C-alpha positions as CSV (number, residue, x, y, z in Angstrom):
1,M,0.1,-0.2,0.3
2,S,1.3,3.4,-1.2
3,S,-0.2,6.9,0.6
4,Y,-0.1,9.9,-1.2
5,W,-1.4,13.6,-0.7
6,Q,-3.5,15.1,-3.6
7,I,-5.6,18.7,-3.7
8,V,-9.2,18.2,-4.4
9,L,-11.9,21.1,-5.3
10,A,-13.8,21.8,-2.3
11,S,-16.2,23.9,-4.2
12,R,-16.8,25.8,-7.2
13,P,-15.5,29.5,-6.6
14,E,-17.3,32.5,-7.5
15,G,-15.3,35.5,-9.1
16,R,-11.7,34.9,-7.9
17,P,-10.7,31.2,-6.5
18,R,-10.4,31.6,-2.8
19,L,-8.0,29.2,-0.5
20,N,-11.4,27.4,0.8
21,N,-12.3,26.4,-3.0
22,F,-9.4,23.7,-2.3
23,R,-8.9,20.8,0.2
24,I,-5.7,18.6,0.8
25,E,-6.4,14.6,1.2
26,K,-4.3,11.9,2.6
27,R,-4.9,8.8,0.4
28,S,-3.4,5.1,-0.5
29,I,-2.8,3.1,-3.7
30,L,-3.9,-0.7,-2.7
31,A,-2.5,-1.9,-5.6
32,L,-0.7,-1.3,-9.0
33,P,-2.9,-2.8,-11.6
34,D,-1.4,-4.8,-14.3
35,G,-0.2,-2.8,-17.2
36,N,-0.1,0.5,-15.3
37,I,2.6,2.3,-13.9
38,L,2.8,4.0,-10.5
39,V,4.4,7.7,-10.9
40,R,6.0,10.2,-7.9
41,T,5.2,13.6,-9.1
42,L,8.5,15.9,-9.4
43,Y,7.3,19.3,-11.2
44,L,3.7,19.9,-11.1
45,S,2.5,22.5,-13.9
46,L,0.0,25.4,-12.8
47,D,-1.6,27.0,-16.1
48,P,-4.5,29.5,-16.2
49,Y,-6.8,26.9,-18.1
50,M,-7.4,25.1,-14.8
51,R,-9.6,28.0,-13.9
52,G,-12.1,26.9,-16.4
53,R,-11.9,23.4,-15.3
54,M,-13.1,24.7,-11.7
55,S,-16.2,25.7,-13.4
56,D,-19.0,23.5,-14.1
57,A,-19.9,25.9,-17.4
58,R,-20.1,24.7,-20.8
59,S,-16.5,24.3,-22.1
60,Y,-14.4,22.7,-24.7
61,A,-13.6,19.9,-22.0
62,S,-15.0,18.6,-18.9
63,A,-15.0,20.2,-15.3
64,V,-13.6,18.8,-12.8
65,A,-16.2,17.5,-9.9
66,I,-16.2,18.8,-6.4
67,G,-14.2,16.3,-4.7
68,A,-12.1,15.4,-7.4
69,P,-8.6,15.7,-7.5
70,M,-7.4,19.2,-9.5
71,E,-6.6,18.3,-12.9
72,G,-2.7,19.3,-13.9
73,E,0.1,18.2,-15.9
74,A,3.1,17.0,-14.4
75,I,7.0,15.3,-14.6
76,A,6.8,12.4,-12.4
77,E,9.6,9.5,-11.8
78,I,8.5,6.1,-12.3
79,V,8.9,4.3,-8.8
80,E,7.3,0.6,-9.8
81,S,6.1,-0.7,-13.3
82,R,3.6,-3.3,-14.1
83,H,4.4,-2.8,-17.4
84,P,7.2,-4.3,-19.7
85,D,8.2,-1.5,-21.7
86,Y,8.3,1.0,-18.7
87,R,11.5,0.7,-15.7
88,P,11.8,2.2,-12.3
89,G,13.7,5.5,-12.4
90,E,12.5,6.6,-15.9
91,L,11.2,10.0,-16.5
92,I,7.4,10.7,-18.0
93,R,5.2,13.5,-18.4
94,A,1.4,13.2,-18.0
95,M,-1.9,14.2,-16.8
96,I,-1.6,13.2,-13.2
97,G,-3.2,16.3,-11.1
98,W,-2.4,17.5,-7.9
99,R,-1.3,14.4,-6.4
100,T,2.1,13.4,-5.1
101,L,1.7,9.6,-6.2
102,A,-0.4,8.2,-8.7
103,A,-1.1,4.6,-10.7
104,I,-1.6,5.5,-14.3
105,D,-1.8,3.9,-17.7
106,P,1.5,4.7,-19.7
107,A,0.0,5.1,-23.1
108,T,-1.4,8.6,-22.0
109,A,2.2,9.6,-20.8
110,R,5.1,10.4,-22.9
111,R,9.0,9.5,-22.1
112,I,11.0,12.9,-20.9
113,N,14.6,13.2,-23.3
114,V,16.9,13.6,-19.8
115,G,20.0,15.7,-20.7
116,R,19.2,18.3,-23.6
117,A,17.6,20.4,-21.7
118,P,16.7,20.8,-17.9
119,I,13.4,18.4,-17.4
120,T,11.1,21.9,-16.1
121,T,11.4,23.1,-19.8
122,A,8.9,19.6,-20.5
123,L,6.0,21.7,-18.8
124,G,7.3,24.8,-20.3
125,V,9.2,25.8,-22.8
126,L,9.3,22.7,-24.7
127,G,6.0,21.6,-23.3
128,M,2.3,22.8,-23.4
129,P,2.6,26.5,-23.2
130,G,5.3,26.3,-25.4
131,F,3.7,24.1,-28.2
132,T,0.8,26.7,-27.8
133,G,2.9,29.3,-28.6
134,Y,4.7,28.0,-31.7
135,S,1.4,26.5,-33.2
136,G,-0.7,29.4,-33.0
137,L,2.2,31.4,-34.3
138,K,3.0,29.3,-37.2
139,V,-0.5,28.5,-38.2
140,I,-2.4,31.6,-37.5
141,G,-0.5,34.5,-36.9
142,Q,2.0,33.5,-40.1
143,P,4.7,36.8,-39.4
144,K,6.4,38.0,-42.2
145,P,9.7,39.9,-42.0
146,G,9.1,44.1,-41.5
147,E,5.5,43.4,-40.1
148,T,4.5,44.5,-36.2
149,V,4.0,41.4,-33.7
150,A,2.4,42.0,-30.2
151,V,2.1,39.8,-27.4
152,A,0.0,40.1,-24.5
153,A,1.2,38.7,-21.1
154,A,4.9,38.9,-23.0
155,T,6.9,37.7,-20.1
156,G,4.8,34.7,-19.5
157,P,5.8,31.1,-21.1
158,V,3.5,31.8,-24.1
159,G,4.0,35.1,-24.7
160,S,7.7,35.1,-24.5
161,L,8.3,32.8,-26.9
162,V,5.8,33.8,-29.2
163,G,7.9,37.0,-29.4
164,Q,11.2,35.5,-29.6
165,L,9.8,33.3,-32.4
166,A,8.2,36.2,-34.3
167,K,11.9,37.8,-34.1
168,R,13.3,35.1,-35.5
169,A,10.9,35.5,-38.3
170,G,12.3,38.8,-38.9
171,A,9.5,40.6,-37.7
172,R,9.5,44.1,-35.6
173,T,8.1,42.8,-31.6
174,V,6.4,44.6,-29.1
175,G,5.6,43.1,-26.1
176,I,2.9,43.6,-23.0
177,A,3.3,43.1,-19.5
178,G,2.7,44.1,-16.5
179,G,4.7,46.5,-14.2
180,P,8.5,48.1,-14.7
181,E,10.2,44.8,-14.0
182,K,8.5,42.7,-16.6
183,C,8.6,44.9,-19.1
184,R,12.2,45.6,-18.7
185,S,12.7,41.8,-18.9
186,L,11.1,41.8,-22.7
187,T,14.0,43.9,-24.5
188,T,16.9,42.8,-22.3
189,E,16.2,39.1,-21.4
190,F,13.4,37.9,-24.4
191,G,14.9,40.1,-27.1
192,F,11.4,42.4,-28.1
193,D,11.9,45.6,-29.6
194,R,9.8,47.4,-27.4
195,A,8.1,46.8,-24.3
196,V,4.3,48.4,-23.0
197,D,3.3,48.4,-19.5
198,H,-0.9,47.9,-19.2
199,K,-1.1,48.8,-16.2
200,S,-0.1,52.7,-16.9
201,K,-2.4,55.1,-17.0
202,S,-1.3,56.0,-20.5
203,F,-1.2,52.3,-22.3
204,A,-3.4,52.5,-25.0
205,K,-1.6,56.1,-26.1
206,A,2.1,54.2,-25.0
207,L,1.0,51.5,-27.7
208,S,0.0,53.6,-29.9
209,E,3.3,55.0,-30.2
210,V,5.4,51.7,-30.2
211,C,3.2,50.6,-33.2
212,P,3.4,53.6,-35.3
213,D,2.7,51.2,-38.7
214,G,0.2,49.6,-36.7
215,I,-0.2,45.8,-35.7
216,D,-0.4,42.9,-38.5
217,V,-0.4,40.2,-35.6
218,Y,-1.5,40.0,-31.9
219,F,-1.2,37.3,-30.2
220,E,-3.9,36.9,-27.1
221,N,-3.6,36.1,-24.0
222,V,-5.5,38.4,-21.8
223,G,-8.5,40.0,-23.1
224,G,-10.0,42.6,-21.1
225,A,-8.4,46.0,-21.1
226,V,-5.9,45.8,-23.6
227,W,-8.0,44.3,-26.7
228,P,-9.4,47.8,-26.7
229,A,-6.1,49.4,-27.1
230,V,-4.8,46.9,-29.6
231,L,-8.2,46.8,-31.9
232,P,-7.8,50.3,-33.6
233,L,-4.0,49.8,-34.5
234,L,-4.7,46.4,-36.2
235,N,-3.7,45.9,-39.8
236,R,-6.0,45.2,-42.6
237,Y,-5.5,42.0,-42.7
238,G,-4.5,41.4,-39.6
239,R,-4.3,38.0,-37.7
240,V,-5.2,37.5,-34.1
241,P,-4.4,33.8,-32.9
242,I,-6.5,33.8,-29.2
243,C,-5.1,30.8,-27.0
244,G,-6.4,32.4,-23.5
245,L,-8.3,35.4,-22.2
246,V,-7.2,34.9,-18.4
247,A,-8.7,38.5,-17.4
248,H,-12.2,37.2,-18.3
249,Y,-11.8,34.1,-16.5
250,N,-12.8,35.0,-13.2
251,G,-16.1,36.6,-14.5
252,E,-14.6,40.4,-13.7
253,A,-13.9,41.8,-17.2
254,G,-17.3,42.1,-18.5
255,V,-17.6,45.6,-17.0
256,G,-17.8,48.9,-19.3
257,R,-18.5,49.9,-22.7
258,D,-19.2,46.6,-24.6
259,R,-16.9,46.3,-27.4
260,L,-18.1,43.7,-29.6
261,P,-19.7,45.9,-31.9
262,D,-16.2,47.7,-32.4
263,T,-14.7,44.5,-32.8
264,M,-17.3,43.1,-35.5
265,L,-17.0,46.4,-37.6
266,A,-13.2,46.4,-37.6
267,V,-13.6,42.4,-38.6
268,L,-15.4,43.4,-41.6
269,R,-13.5,46.5,-42.6
270,R,-9.9,45.9,-42.3
271,S,-10.5,42.2,-43.2
272,L,-9.1,40.8,-40.2
273,L,-8.8,36.9,-38.7
274,L,-9.5,36.4,-35.2
275,R,-8.9,32.9,-34.6
276,G,-9.5,30.9,-31.1
277,F,-7.4,27.9,-30.7
278,I,-6.6,24.7,-28.7
279,N,-3.0,23.6,-28.9
280,S,-4.2,19.9,-29.3
281,E,-5.5,20.6,-32.8
282,F,-2.2,21.2,-34.1
283,I,-0.3,18.0,-32.2
284,S,-0.5,15.4,-35.0
285,E,0.7,18.1,-37.5
286,H,3.0,20.1,-36.0
287,Y,4.7,18.5,-32.3
288,D,7.3,16.5,-33.9
289,A,8.3,19.6,-35.8
290,F,8.0,21.9,-32.4
291,L,10.4,19.7,-30.5
292,S,12.9,19.0,-33.6
293,E,13.0,22.8,-34.0
294,L,12.9,24.0,-30.5
295,T,14.9,21.7,-28.9
296,P,18.7,22.8,-29.3
297,L,17.5,26.3,-29.5
298,V,16.5,25.7,-25.6
299,A,19.8,23.4,-24.9
300,T,22.0,26.1,-26.6
301,G,20.3,29.2,-24.8
302,A,19.2,30.2,-28.4
303,I,15.8,30.6,-27.2
304,R,15.5,32.1,-23.4
305,Y,12.8,31.5,-20.8
306,R,12.2,31.9,-17.1
307,E,10.2,29.3,-14.9
308,D,8.7,30.5,-11.4
309,I,9.0,27.7,-8.7
310,V,7.2,27.2,-5.4
311,E,8.0,24.6,-3.3
312,G,5.4,21.9,-1.7
313,L,2.3,20.1,-3.0
314,E,0.5,22.5,-0.4
315,A,1.8,25.8,-1.9
316,A,0.1,25.1,-5.4
317,P,-3.4,27.3,-4.4
318,A,-2.4,29.7,-3.1
319,A,0.2,30.2,-5.9
320,F,-2.3,29.4,-8.8
321,I,-4.6,32.4,-7.0
322,G,-1.9,34.5,-7.3
323,M,-1.0,33.4,-11.2
324,L,-4.3,34.9,-12.1
325,C,-3.7,37.8,-11.0
326,G,-0.5,38.2,-12.3
327,K,2.1,37.5,-9.8
328,N,4.2,34.8,-11.4
329,F,7.2,35.7,-13.4
330,G,7.5,33.0,-16.0
331,K,6.5,29.7,-16.1
332,L,4.9,28.4,-12.6
333,L,5.4,25.0,-11.3
334,V,5.2,23.5,-8.0
335,K,8.3,21.6,-6.9
336,V,6.3,18.4,-5.2
337,A,9.9,15.9,-4.7
């Protein structure tokens, strides 16, 4: 028998999640089924999409049930195997959830290639966030040399990679982030041409000043107050990949002027392309190319990334709540073991 800790959804949040929406429990695995592997969680990924799983509103994926473990991808070490192709000590990446130990079907896991880059990158720049940025930019954004690419949440794991890939494609890059420290890192660390602080009272004016020729590609991670500043600057045939709207996840960004008429008129008059996407739509066609192209660039430092790591599974709820308010700086991970 193996004991473990897990964090479950105790209640559905109204607005911003609170600590009492989560509960930590101790459980036991009595026996490992044939064909399964027992894995010990090393690092847990915390991502904005998890806020949607806490709600029972209709979405592209099922909600987490009350009393069930919070959903999440993790890096884990195999501690016991009842599958002939897997051995103790190997590292895998899988949707393990907010748990310290789990019995899983290895068909749902991916082995981690140890040695070329730190293992944590498998949850960030070389994982789901990285692939989201890569596929959204490649398939929808399609930046051309000389075009202007603006990126929301640009210091995050998705946005920071989008900016670097757009720069490599020959585009001029403008990063949008919150606060002087994050904005400074955009130009000094991630190589953006310009950075704009969305917390500034003069944000819309500042954005227009650094985009004198308009915006050709806008990578949307946020929504909220950023979109009204971007919309007037979008050029004819502008492309807007939409992978996240974190400002709306807590139901707090709907107050104020209705922007739908402005948006639809702009779409029509300027022949804009707005496309929402889930990264899994592009896995079969683009994932192998993503890893082949990005892994050596990350390993050599040609592609930069940041990680924000907190210690202990019990720290996950507070870190997750803070992430939804923009408190993290880089890919947010929990070091579990």
